LUMVEX-911712 format. One record per residue: residue number from 0; x, y, z of N, C-alpha, C in turn; residue in three letters. Coordinates in pm, whole numbers. Layout:
    k      nX      nY      nZ     caX     caY     caZ      cX      cY      cZ    r
  NUM       X       Y       Z       X       Y       Z       X       Y       Z  Ala
...
This chain:
    k      nX      nY      nZ     caX     caY     caZ      cX      cY      cZ    r
    0     -11    4334   -7238     -88    4243   -7286      29    4097   -7249  Unk
    1     -60    3953   -7174      49    3857   -7081      83    3768   -7226  Unk
    2     157    3764   -7246     285    3653   -7261     168    3486   -7280  Unk
    3     236    3450   -7404     141    3306   -7387     213    3210   -7302  Unk
    4     320    3193   -7303     393    3085   -7147     313    3150   -7017  Unk
    5     277    3249   -6991     199    3340   -6866      47    3293   -6857  Unk
    6      20    3330   -6957    -151    3242   -6995    -140    3151   -6959  Unk
    7     -39    3043   -6996     -65    2860   -7022     -46    2848   -6849  Unk
    8      69    2896   -6800      62    2936   -6639     -48    2943   -6579  Unk
    9    -122    3086   -6573    -227    3051   -6531    -350    3011   -6518  Unk
   10    -390    2962   -6687    -478    2849   -6686    -434    2703   -6605  Unk
   11    -360    2628   -6538    -276    2543   -6571    -298    2543   -6402  Unk
   12    -255    2667   -6337    -296    2704   -6174    -491    2698   -6198  Unk
   13    -576    2775   -6274    -705    2757   -6258    -743    2573   -6263  Unk
   14    -680    2545   -6376    -711    2450   -6370    -681    2313   -6274  Unk
   15    -597    2330   -6209    -521    2267   -6052    -609    2301   -5933  Unk
   16    -601    2426   -5915    -694    2456   -5803    -869    2444   -5817  Unk
   17    -897    2400   -5959   -1066    2365   -5905   -1085    2176   -5871  Unk
   18    -996    2145   -5995    -956    1968   -5970   -1005    1914   -5840  Unk
   19    -958    1970   -5760    -963    1877   -5589   -1143    1939   -5563  Unk
   20   -1187    2058   -5526   -1317    2082   -5489   -1360    2047   -5638  Unk
   21   -1385    2040   -5718   -1447    2003   -5869   -1510    1833   -5818  Unk
   22   -1377    1755   -5777   -1400    1604   -5746   -1508    1594   -5626  Unk
   23   -1409    1652   -5513   -1563    1622   -5417   -1680    1691   -5457  Unk
   24   -1712    1800   -5463   -1874    1838   -5538   -1933    1755   -5603  Unk
   25   -1826    1705   -5728   -1978    1591   -5813   -1972    1430   -5743  Unk
   26   -1827    1430   -5647   -1875    1303   -5582   -2026    1312   -5463  Unk
   27   -2035    1429   -5406   -2127    1489   -5335   -2232    1451   -5371  Unk
   28   -2264    1525   -5471   -2368    1537   -5595   -2427    1393   -5656  Unk
   29   -2297    1332   -5652   -2397    1165   -5722   -2422    1130   -5619  Unk
   30   -2331    1123   -5487   -2396    1024   -5399   -2581    1062   -5366  Unk
   31   -2554    1198   -5356   -2696    1295   -5296   -2826    1269   -5367  Unk
   32   -2749    1227   -5506   -2881    1196   -5585   -2907    1039   -5551  Unk
   33   -2793     934   -5535   -2862     835   -5505   -2925     844   -5369  Unk
   34   -2914     906   -5308   -2955     896   -5185   -3078     935   -5164  Unk
   35   -3144     969   -5302   -3279    1034   -5273   -3391     904   -5305  Unk
   36   -3271     819   -5388   -3374     717   -5432   -3364     552   -5380  Unk
   37   -3209     562   -5312   -3229     423   -5257   -3165     422   -5072  Unk
   38   -3201     377   -5050   -3233     396   -4857   -3031     318   -4854  Unk
   39   -2955     229   -4883   -2854     172   -4893   -2724     320   -4887  Unk
   40   -2751     416   -4925   -2653     570   -4912   -2634     567   -4777  Unk
   41   -2738     575   -4700   -2722     618   -4573   -2674     479   -4471  Unk
   42   -2663     374   -4547   -2565     277   -4448   -2444     335   -4492  Unk
   43   -2434     312   -4624   -2281     344   -4673   -2188     468   -4617  Unk
   44   -2290     584   -4605   -2225     667   -4535   -2215     733   -4409  Unk
   45   -2263     538   -4347   -2257     564   -4144   -2343     614   -4128  Unk
   46   -2487     693   -4191   -2588     741   -4167   -2580     904   -4180  Unk
   47   -2426     977   -4200   -2450    1097   -4252   -2517    1123   -4367  Unk
   48   -2556    1068   -4470   -2610    1132   -4589   -2773    1068   -4566  Unk
   49   -2863    1073   -4503   -3011    1077   -4505   -3053    1109   -4585  Unk
   50   -3190    1083   -4632   -3271    1179   -4751   -3256    1262   -4738  Unk
   51   -3299    1274   -4604   -3326    1458   -4614   -3220    1523   -4650  Unk
   52   -3087    1469   -4558   -2970    1580   -4576   -2945    1546   -4761  Unk
   53   -2986    1431   -4788   -2898    1408   -4963   -3021    1512   -5051  Unk
   54   -3141    1568   -5009   -3239    1625   -5044   -3182    1776   -5052  Unk
   55   -3167    1817   -4929   -3110    1965   -4880   -2960    1980   -4958  Unk
   56   -2883    1878   -4972   -2732    1885   -5084   -2768    1883   -5194  Unk
   57   -2871    1838   -5300   -2898    1818   -5464   -2984    1926   -5477  Unk
   58   -3029    1994   -5352   -3122    2068   -5422   -3126    2212   -5383  Unk
   59   -2990    2208   -5312   -2960    2377   -5315   -2862    2431   -5360  Unk
   60   -2752    2491   -5283   -2678    2593   -5327   -2515    2507   -5374  Unk
   61   -2523    2377   -5339   -2392    2269   -5376   -2385    2235   -5511  Unk
   62   -2471    2254   -5602   -2489    2228   -5789   -2478    2330   -5825  Unk
   63   -2477    2486   -5756   -2469    2603   -5833   -2332    2584   -5846  Unk
   64   -2256    2543   -5697   -2108    2579   -5670   -2036    2471   -5769  Unk
   65   -2082    2382   -5749   -2047    2225   -5858   -2004    2337   -6032  Unk
   66   -2090    2356   -6037   -2147    2402   -6171   -2040    2558   -6213  Unk
   67   -2032    2661   -6070   -1921    2729   -6094   -1777    2673   -6161  Unk
   68   -1749    2605   -6021   -1601    2478   -6064   -1599    2470   -6195  Unk
   69   -1690    2391   -6239   -1646    2295   -6351   -1629    2452   -6445  Unk
   70   -1728    2542   -6466   -1707    2619   -6573   -1569    2652   -6536  Unk
   71   -1520    2731   -6436   -1337    2729   -6396   -1295    2684   -6466  Unk
   72   -1300    2517   -6437   -1244    2438   -6505   -1185    2427   -6626  Unk
   73   -1334    2448   -6727   -1346    2433   -6821   -1240    2535   -6913  Unk
   74   -1316    2618   -6827   -1195    2753   -6878   -1081    2752   -6894  Unk
   75   -1028    2676   -6745    -893    2668   -6766    -837    2565   -6865  Unk
   76    -923    2442   -6845    -860    2346   -6938    -904    2424   -7075  Unk
   77    -944    2459   -7152    -988    2500   -7313    -878    2624   -7292  Unk
   78    -826    2704   -7215    -753    2781   -7274    -583    2749   -7231  Unk
   79    -587    2661   -7174    -437    2602   -7199    -419    2501   -7315  Unk
   80    -561    2483   -7378    -536    2372   -7437    -519    2419   -7604  Unk
   81    -572    2577   -7545    -549    2679   -7693    -389    2703   -7699  Unk
   82    -369    2707   -7583    -189    2793   -7531     -59    2674   -7636  Unk
   83    -208    2566   -7601     -26    2487   -7638     -37    2455   -7779  Unk
   84    -215    2421   -7815    -181    2404   -7968    -184    2446   -8069  Unk
   85    -273    2570   -8072    -283    2673   -8128    -147    2785   -8194  Unk
   86     -98    2742   -8238      22    2838   -8293       3    2985   -8400  Unk
   87    -123    2994   -8464    -135    3131   -8496    -195    3226   -8394  Unk
   88    -122    3325   -8345    -106    3446   -8291    -267    3512   -8277  Unk
   89    -315    3521   -8387    -426    3599   -8395    -548    3503   -8360  Unk
   90    -538    3379   -8435    -684    3253   -8373    -649    3258   -8225  Unk
   91    -507    3216   -8167    -526    3182   -8019    -588    3287   -7961  Unk
   92    -577    3403   -7993    -626    3505   -7884    -810    3505   -7944  Unk
   93    -852    3461   -8089   -1005    3478   -8098   -1050    3350   -8006  Unk
   94   -1014    3288   -7994   -1030    3152   -7948   -1040    3166   -7874  Unk
   95    -936    3221   -7745    -870    3291   -7607   -1064    3337   -7559  Unk
   96   -1067    3467   -7643   -1214    3574   -7606   -1284    3444   -7636  Unk
   97   -1281    3389   -7733   -1471    3299   -7741   -1493    3236   -7579  Unk
   98   -1417    3133   -7546   -1390    3066   -7478   -1366    3143   -7309  Unk
   99   -1334    3270   -7312   -1405    3384   -7168   -1530    3381   -7229  Unk
  100   -1585    3435   -7318   -1714    3478   -7313   -1826    3346   -7341  Unk
  101   -1802    3244   -7375   -1880    3146   -7351   -1903    3068   -7229  Unk
  102   -1761    3024   -7223   -1700    2950   -7077   -1689    3020   -7000  Unk
  103   -1652    3134   -6957   -1614    3248   -6848   -1722    3327   -6815  Unk
  104   -1832    3311   -6948   -1922    3493   -6895   -2094    3366   -6925  Unk
  105   -2083    3331   -7031   -2217    3322   -7029   -2278    3173   -6959  Unk
  106   -2181    3093   -6967   -2233    2967   -6861   -2265    3013   -6755  Unk
  107   -2150    3077   -6644   -2210    3094   -6526   -2302    3233   -6520  Unk
  108   -2358    3279   -6610   -2512    3406   -6616   -2600    3269   -6611  Unk
  109   -2601    3198   -6681   -2708    3081   -6756   -2742    3005   -6553  Unk
  110   -2615    2951   -6507   -2652    2915   -6381   -2674    2965   -6294  Unk
  111   -2649    3146   -6263   -2678    3176   -6166   -2873    3213   -6194  Unk
  112   -2896    3262   -6307   -3077    3244   -6344   -3117    3143   -6298  Unk
  113   -3041    3008   -6390   -3097    2897   -6306   -3142    2841   -6141  Unk
  114   -3022    2869   -6116   -3000    2836   -5939   -3115    2976   -5871  Unk
  115   -3128    3070   -5934   -3144    3206   -5869   -3269    3257   -5879  Unk
  116   -3397    3160   -6018   -3489    3229   -6116   -3559    3382   -6022  Unk
  117   -3622    3365   -5869   -3639    3435   -5861   -3540    3621   -5816  Unk
  118   -3442    3589   -5898   -3351    3733   -5906   -3339    3774   -6038  Unk
  119   -3416    3700   -6140   -3374    3725   -6254   -3521    3838   -6282  Unk
């Protein structure tokens, strides 16, 4: 079994590795959402984010990838918080298991079913 400090380092690494791609993905989704309703987005992005491109980005695979990044980021963040704040080893283990099941498994499964409805 992995020690508390090693688990905390793994959780921290997960948070660090997902933070920049998650920020970039959220920014892109945010802009593409506005690109669907406002013409000024095309000017602000120097013609890169047209209404058509916004529709492709906002309704395609990027929201799924950003959702998975968010789930991984939350898994790492909650895990790190549990390792640092919960002193009882049994409670810590139970909360980490609950975090793994709900955030690490259930949320990505739901995202996958929603993103690819024909596969279910």
